[in-house]
C-alpha atoms as one frame of an Amber mdcrd trajectory, in Angstrom:
protein
  60.980-259.594 -84.534  62.322-262.630 -86.208  64.320-263.772 -88.843  62.694
-264.591 -92.438  64.070-266.243 -95.717  62.439-264.713 -98.551  62.717-265.497
-101.964  60.895-265.313-105.673  62.724-267.742-107.613  66.052-266.349-107.513
  68.387-264.967-104.790  67.317-265.332-101.208  66.896-262.325 -98.430  67.534
-262.484 -95.167  64.480-260.622 -93.507  63.876-259.416 -89.668  60.026-259.072
 -89.312  57.371-258.733 -86.958  57.149-261.819 -84.816  53.217-262.435 -85.841
  54.134-262.026 -89.667  56.512-265.821 -88.764  53.594-267.059 -86.832  51.380
-266.829 -88.797  52.869-266.260 -93.257  50.179-268.083 -94.698  47.384-264.881
 -93.470  49.403-262.288 -94.102  50.575-264.273 -97.458  46.887-264.395 -98.515
  46.146-260.928 -97.260  49.074-260.185 -99.360  47.382-262.035-102.478  44.633
-260.430-101.873  45.247-256.638-101.218  47.226-256.834-104.653  43.990-258.479
-106.335  41.560-255.628-105.131  43.017-252.836-103.383  43.494-249.510-106.251
  46.417-248.409-104.370  48.311-252.038-105.809  47.331-251.528-109.823  50.641
-251.614-110.545  50.925-255.417-109.334  48.348-256.158-111.450  49.238-257.132
-114.717  47.796-258.653-118.421  45.749-260.570-115.500  48.666-261.580-113.691
  50.547-260.752-110.361  53.861-259.627-110.907  55.359-258.585-107.712  58.570
-260.510-105.310  60.005-260.693-102.143  60.733-256.612-101.787  57.080-255.697
-102.050  56.179-257.793 -99.760  57.877-256.405 -97.274  56.338-252.649 -98.457
  53.223-254.156 -97.769  54.159-254.809 -94.478  55.235-251.917 -94.158  53.220
-249.542 -95.215  49.850-251.910 -94.916  50.063-253.339 -92.050  52.604-252.674
 -89.224  52.861-249.606 -89.918  54.600-248.806 -85.597  56.860-252.095 -86.623
  58.429-252.093 -90.011  60.086-255.549 -91.141  64.299-254.697 -92.476  66.798
-256.345 -94.821  69.264-257.794 -93.229  71.525-259.705 -96.070  71.294-261.327
 -99.124  72.133-264.998 -99.105  72.390-265.698-102.599  70.265-268.218-103.883
  69.284-271.245-101.937  69.357-274.132-103.943  65.535-275.569-102.929  66.281
-279.586-102.922  69.585-278.671-100.693  69.429-278.204 -96.787  69.642-274.059
 -95.719  72.798-272.816 -94.555  73.659-274.361 -90.959  72.937-270.444 -88.782
  70.146-270.040 -90.901  68.129-273.499 -89.406  65.910-271.810 -87.717  64.132
-269.604 -89.924  60.999-270.807 -92.062  61.712-269.924 -96.050  59.105-269.111
 -98.254  59.888-268.480-101.651  56.733-266.740-103.395
């Protein structure tokens, strides 16, 4: 399990996710998007021809659709991290993804 920082144009959350997610993040973001667009059970994310979701929805997708045996875990709220500034020193090794 590895740490990742996720945000959706707001406060950042620190999560512990399976290594494979961090190592292949573009793949899992793409799979999440495809699932939201096509899966019948994801219809709640489709509104007026737009996808409406946040970082918690991505974690729920990972936990309920992909990594049932190794769920991702919310660790802490990091508050707003300005994208033009450095990530705090203790989180420099973490990938930061903003949806």
